[in-house]
Structures are given as structure tokens and as C-alpha cells.
C-alpha positions in Angstrom: 16.5 -22.4 8.0 17.0 -22.4 4.2 19.1 -19.4 3.1 17.3 -17.4 0.5 19.4 -15.8 -2.2 18.1 -12.6 -3.8 18.8 -10.4 -6.8 17.5 -6.9 -6.9 16.6 -4.8 -10.0 16.6 -1.1 -9.5 18.4 1.1 -6.9 16.7 4.5 -7.3 14.4 6.2 -4.9 13.2 3.3 -2.8 15.6 0.6 -3.9 18.4 1.5 -1.4 15.9 0.9 1.5 15.0 -2.5 0.2 18.6 -3.4 -0.4 19.5 -2.4 3.2 16.7 -4.3 4.8 17.1 -7.5 2.8 20.9 -7.4 3.6 20.0 -7.2 7.3 17.5 -10.1 7.4 18.9 -13.4 8.9 19.2 -16.2 6.4 19.1 -13.9 3.4 21.9 -13.3 0.9 21.6 -10.4 -1.6 23.9 -11.6 -4.4 23.1 -9.3 -7.3 22.1 -5.7 -8.0 21.0 -4.5 -11.4 20.7 -0.9 -12.4 21.2 1.1 -15.5 23.1 3.9 -13.8 26.8 2.9 -13.1 27.0 5.4 -10.3 24.3 3.6 -8.3 26.1 0.3 -8.8 29.4 1.8 -7.7 27.8 3.2 -4.6 26.1 -0.1 -3.7 29.3 -2.2 -4.3 31.3 0.1 -2.0 28.7 -0.2 0.7 28.1 -3.9 0.6 31.3 -5.9 -0.2 30.8 -9.0 -2.2 27.7 -7.7 -4.0 27.7 -8.5 -7.7 26.5 -5.7 -10.0 25.2 -5.7 -13.6 23.2 -3.7 -16.1 21.4 -6.7 -17.4 18.4 -8.3 -15.6 19.1 -11.6 -17.4 22.3 -12.1 -15.4 20.1 -12.3 -12.3 17.3 -14.4 -13.7 19.8 -16.8 -15.3 21.7 -17.4 -12.0 20.6 -20.8 -10.6 21.6 -19.7 -7.1 19.0 -16.9 -7.1 15.7 -17.8 -5.4 13.9 -14.5 -5.6 14.0 -11.2 -7.6 13.2 -7.8 -6.1 11.8 -5.3 -8.7 12.2 -1.7 -7.6 12.0 0.2 -10.9 9.5 2.5 -12.5 6.0 1.1 -12.7 6.0 1.0 -16.5 8.8 -1.7 -16.3 7.2 -3.9 -13.6 5.3 -6.1 -15.9 8.1 -7.2 -18.1 10.7 -7.5 -15.4 8.5 -9.5 -13.0 7.2 -11.8 -15.8 10.8 -12.6 -16.8 11.7 -13.5 -13.3 8.6 -15.7 -12.8 9.2 -17.4 -16.1 12.7 -18.1 -14.9 11.3 -19.9 -11.8 12.1 -17.1 -9.4 9.8 -15.7 -6.6 9.2 -12.1 -7.0 8.8 -9.0 -4.8 7.5 -6.0 -6.8 7.3 -2.4 -5.5 3.8 -0.8 -5.6 1.8 -0.5 -7.7 2.1 -4.0 -9.2 1.7 -2.7 -12.8 0.1 0.2 -14.6 -2.9 -1.8 -15.9 -5.3 -4.3 -14.5 -4.7 -6.6 -17.5 -1.0 -6.9 -16.9 -1.5 -7.2 -13.1 -3.9 -10.1 -13.6 -1.4 -11.8 -16.0 1.4 -11.6 -13.4 -0.9 -12.9 -10.7 -2.0 -15.8 -12.8 1.6 -16.6 -13.8 2.8 -16.6 -10.2 -0.1 -18.8 -9.0 0.1 -21.2 -11.9 3.8 -21.8 -11.3 3.4 -22.1 -7.5 5.7 -19.1 -6.9 5.4 -16.4 -4.2 4.7 -12.9 -5.3 4.6 -9.9 -3.0 3.6 -6.3 -3.8 5.2 -3.5 -1.7 2.2 -2.1 0.0 4.3 -1.4 3.1 1.6 0.4 5.1 -0.2 -3.0 5.6 2.6 -3.8 7.9 2.6 -0.5 9.8 1.8 -1.0 13.5 -1.0 1.6 13.4 -2.7 -0.2 10.5 -2.3 -3.5 12.3 -4.1 -2.0 15.3 -6.9 -0.6 13.2 -7.4 -4.0 11.6 -7.3 -5.9 14.9 -9.9 -3.6 16.4 -12.3 -4.2 13.5 -11.8 -7.9 13.7 -12.4 -8.0 17.4 -16.0 -6.7 16.8 -15.8 -4.2 19.7 -16.6 -1.3 17.4 -19.4 -3.1 15.6 -20.1 -3.0 11.9 -17.8 -0.9 9.8 -19.6 2.0 8.1 -17.1 4.0 6.2 -13.4 5.0 5.8 -11.9 8.4 5.1 -8.3 8.7 3.9 -6.2 11.6 2.8 -2.6 11.9 1.5 -1.5 15.4 0.6 1.9 17.1 0.0 3.8 19.1 -2.6 4.1 17.3 -5.9 7.2 16.2 -7.8 8.9 18.9 -10.0 8.0 17.1 -13.3 5.4 14.4 -12.7 5.0 11.7 -15.3 1.9 10.1 -13.9 -1.5 11.1 -12.7 -1.6 11.9 -8.9 -3.8 8.8 -8.4 -1.1 6.5 -9.6 1.6 8.4 -7.7 0.0 8.8 -4.3 -3.1 6.7 -3.9 -1.7 3.1 -3.9 -1.0 3.3 -0.2 -4.4 4.5 0.8 -6.2 2.2 -1.6 -4.4 -0.8 -0.1 -5.2 0.3 3.4 -8.9 0.7 2.5 -9.0 -2.7 0.9 -7.3 -4.3 3.9 -9.6 -2.6 6.5 -12.8 -3.1 4.5 -12.0 -6.8 4.1 -14.1 -7.2 0.9 -13.7 -6.9 -2.8 -14.3 -3.4 -4.2 -17.6 -3.1 -6.2 -17.5 0.3 -7.9 -15.5 3.6 -8.0 -16.6 7.2 -8.5 -13.9 9.9 -9.0 -13.4 13.6 -9.5 -10.0 14.8 -10.8 -8.7 18.4 -10.4 -6.3 20.1 -12.8 -5.0 23.4 -11.5 -1.5 24.1 -12.8 -1.4 21.5 -15.6 -3.9 20.5 -18.3 -2.6 17.1 -19.1 -2.8 15.2 -15.7 -4.8 15.4 -12.6 -3.0 17.0 -9.7 -5.6 16.2 -7.1 -8.4 13.7 -6.9 -11.4 12.6 -4.7 -12.8 9.2 -5.2 -15.1 6.8 -3.4 -14.8 3.0 -3.4 -17.9 0.9 -2.7 -17.5 -2.3 -0.8 -20.0 -5.1 0.2 -22.3 -4.3 3.1 -22.7 -0.6 2.0 -19.2 0.2 3.2 -17.7 3.2 1.5 -14.0 4.2 1.4 -13.3 7.9 0.5 -9.8 8.8 -0.7 -8.3 12.3 -1.2 -4.9 12.7 -2.8 -3.3 16.0 -3.8 0.0 17.7 -4.9 -1.5 21.1 -4.5 -0.6 21.9 -0.9 2.6 22.7 1.1 1.0 21.0 4.1 1.7 17.3 4.6 -1.3 15.2 5.5 -1.3 11.4 6.2 -4.7 10.6 7.7 -6.9 7.5 8.0 -10.3 7.7 9.8 -12.4 4.6 10.5 -16.1 5.0 11.4 -18.1 2.1 12.9 -21.4 1.6 14.7 -19.9 1.7 18.2 -17.0 4.1 17.8 -14.3 5.5 15.5 -10.6 5.3 15.0 -8.2 8.0 13.9 -4.7 7.4 12.6 -2.5 10.4 11.8 0.9 9.4 10.6 2.2 13.0 10.8 1.5 13.0 14.6 4.8 12.3 16.3 3.5 10.5 19.4 -0.3 9.8 19.6 -0.7 8.4 16.1 -3.8 6.3 16.9 -6.9 7.3 18.8 -9.8 4.9 19.4 -12.9 6.9 20.5 -16.1 5.4 21.9 -19.5 7.0 20.9 -20.0 8.9 24.2 -23.2 10.2 25.6 -26.0 12.2 24.0 -28.7 13.2 26.5 -30.6 15.1 23.9 -32.2 11.9 22.8 -33.4 10.6 26.2 -34.2 13.9 27.9 -38.0 14.6 28.2 -37.6 18.3 28.9 -34.8 20.8 29.3 -35.6 21.1 33.1 -35.5 17.4 33.8 -32.0 16.7 32.6 -29.0 18.7 31.5 -28.6 18.4 27.7 -25.2 17.2 26.7 -23.5 15.7 23.7 -19.8 14.7 23.5 -17.3 12.1 22.7 -16.7 9.1 24.9 -13.6 7.6 26.2 -10.4 7.9 24.2 -7.9 5.1 24.1 -4.4 5.9 22.7 -2.6 2.5 22.1 1.2 2.4 22.3 2.7 1.4 18.9 5.6 -1.1 18.9 8.8 0.2 17.4 8.6 -2.0 14.4 10.0 -0.9 11.0 7.1 -1.6 8.5 9.6 -2.2 5.7 11.5 -4.9 7.7 8.2 -6.7 8.5 7.2 -6.5 4.9 10.4 -8.0 3.6 10.5 -10.6 6.4 6.9 -11.6 5.4 8.1 -12.1 1.8 11.0 -14.3 2.9 8.9 -16.3 5.3 6.3 -16.9 2.5 9.0 -18.1 0.1 10.2 -20.6 2.7 6.7 -21.7 3.5 5.5 -21.9 -0.1 2.6 -19.5 0.5 1.5 -16.0 -0.5 2.3 -13.0 1.8 -0.1 -10.5 3.3 0.2 -8.2 0.3 0.2 -10.9 -2.4 -1.2 -11.2 -5.9 -4.8 -10.6 -4.9 -4.0 -7.4 -3.2 -1.7 -6.2 -6.0 -4.4 -6.8 -8.6 -7.2 -5.2 -6.5 -5.2 -2.0 -5.9 -4.4 -1.6 -9.6 -8.1 -2.2 -10.6 -9.2 0.6 -8.2 -6.6 3.0 -9.4 -7.4 2.3 -13.0 -11.2 2.7 -12.3 -10.6 6.0 -10.5 -8.8 7.5 -13.4 -11.4 6.2 -15.9 -14.2 7.6 -13.7 -12.5 11.0 -13.6 -12.1 11.1 -17.3 -15.9 10.4 -17.6 -16.8 13.3 -15.4 -17.3 11.3 -12.2 -19.5 8.5 -13.7 -19.5 5.3 -11.7 -17.2 2.5 -12.9 -18.3 -0.9 -11.8 -15.7 -3.6 -10.9 -16.8 -7.2 -11.7 
């Protein structure tokens, strides 16, 4: 098994988690960490002995021992940092979303593919055991044709947000919707809500159209003290519910049940009844989604392939986010995606 040497750029909010997991993976050496804050570098160097630290990304890209670069910085810096790594011949793992525009996202994807390099985007929920179960059930055909998806992500907002709520909170749910729908998004319609501020949307409701008349509806908001993480999947022969806030029974698979109101000829001949059918609560394996995501990237680098959340998914998510913001600016007018 070839050892993969990594350099990471960024050690802020999510960076320490990536640093920890990559350090724990077998056959992986994290050689470098780059960050502009000396305190973060000192903290990491004390925790992981032998880690080299720098404030210059070029030190990582210019190191011939480095096989891959992990980018865990603010989204506005993703395009330049990832492009520099790819041009330096390095495989790249970029935190979500890939970039802040569909143009730069496509440029990065084209660059990675043209040079035969692996590029992963950190849509970690695609590796969550609950989402894996939802996808497996849809692929099995037991629930029949997918009809629509309903997703919500709500919690108090950051104290001084720099970005629209769609860019901040919706990447996870858009990635889940794209993964479960299994087809390219066709169009987006969105409504934005500005309550406390006038310059950015603090809540949004948007719909994504997919082939086969499948619709994905997403609700994101900073305007509630209640924390909601919900995915609902409705199909012809049943529904599935995933509540990430639920501590134990996170996933429920519900069959259609019985409706005697349709078949009964008279109220006297049959008791009228309508209710849900059997409920199956699958046990979730104790996997850490982030570890599976990082392992998928390393395995893809070794195999010379693209990971589950690769360039295509990264670009598709950015296109939907961009279209949702544009639709909201246009008063909810539909934005078509070619």
C-alpha cells in the first residue's frame, strides 16, 4: 500500500477535524500544515510531533514528497488554492462548497480531470450511514419511483455572517438531494427571507427540479433557536424519514399502509380506516462519516479514480446554490440549469 503524503491548508473551524482524521488513517502521512494564524500552527505542532508548519501555501505545493493538498479555508479562497495545488501536480481535497461561483467550480473540475488528478469535495453527509441507507433503499426499488424530497436545516445563525444563508447552510442538503435524486438538476425556484438584516437572506425556501418530475424542496434558516436536521423521502410505495437530531431512531422506513375508504362500498359493509403501514427502523453502523470521506479520498488517489463526492458533485452543488440566490433576487423566478 503506497503511503500518501498530505499537506493541509487551513486549521480553523473544520480544519482540526480533518487534520485529526487524516493523521489516523493507515498509510497516510500529514507532513505540512499551513495557516495564517501562528497560534493555530503552535497548537497543531504541539499536538502532532513532527508536523511541519508554514504560513505559505507554496511551501506545500513545492514539496515533491507531497501527493495531495487538503484545502480547509474560507470558500472565497478555495479556487486559487485548489488551482495552485492542481497545477503543481497534487491531488486535492476541498471543503464544501467547492467554490463560490459555478464558473470557478467548472474551471477546477476541468483542471483536475484534464491532468488526471483526484479531486474530492467535502460533502460529508454523503458518507453518513443514514444517507447511505436512504440511497440503498431507493436503488433496491422496494419503494418504487421517487416522487419528491423535503429537507430542512435550521439553527441560530452566526453572530456576524458574511454570506447568504444559502451558501452557509444549504450545501449539505443540496448534496444529499442530488445524491438521492440521482439525476442532474434542471431548474431552481427560490424565495429568500430578510428579517433582521437587509443585505443578506437569513432564511430561504427553494425547489430543485430533477428528471422524471422529481422535486427536491430545501428550507434553511438562521431565524430559530430550534435545531432541525431533517430529510424526508417520498416514493410510490412508501416514505423514509431521517432526523439527525433524533439520538437513537434516526431513520424510519414507512410502508403505505391501508386505506379502506377507497375499497369500502358502504359504511355498514366495512369499517373505514386509514393509517400508516409497517415501520422499519434500521440500525445504523457506528461509522464516523468524516473518516469514511477521508478514506474514500485516499483510496481514490491510490486507485487513480474520482471519489463519491468528486468534481461532478462539487460543480452541481455550486450551480444549485448560485441559481437559488439568483432566483431569490428575481423574486422567485425560475432559473434553468443547462
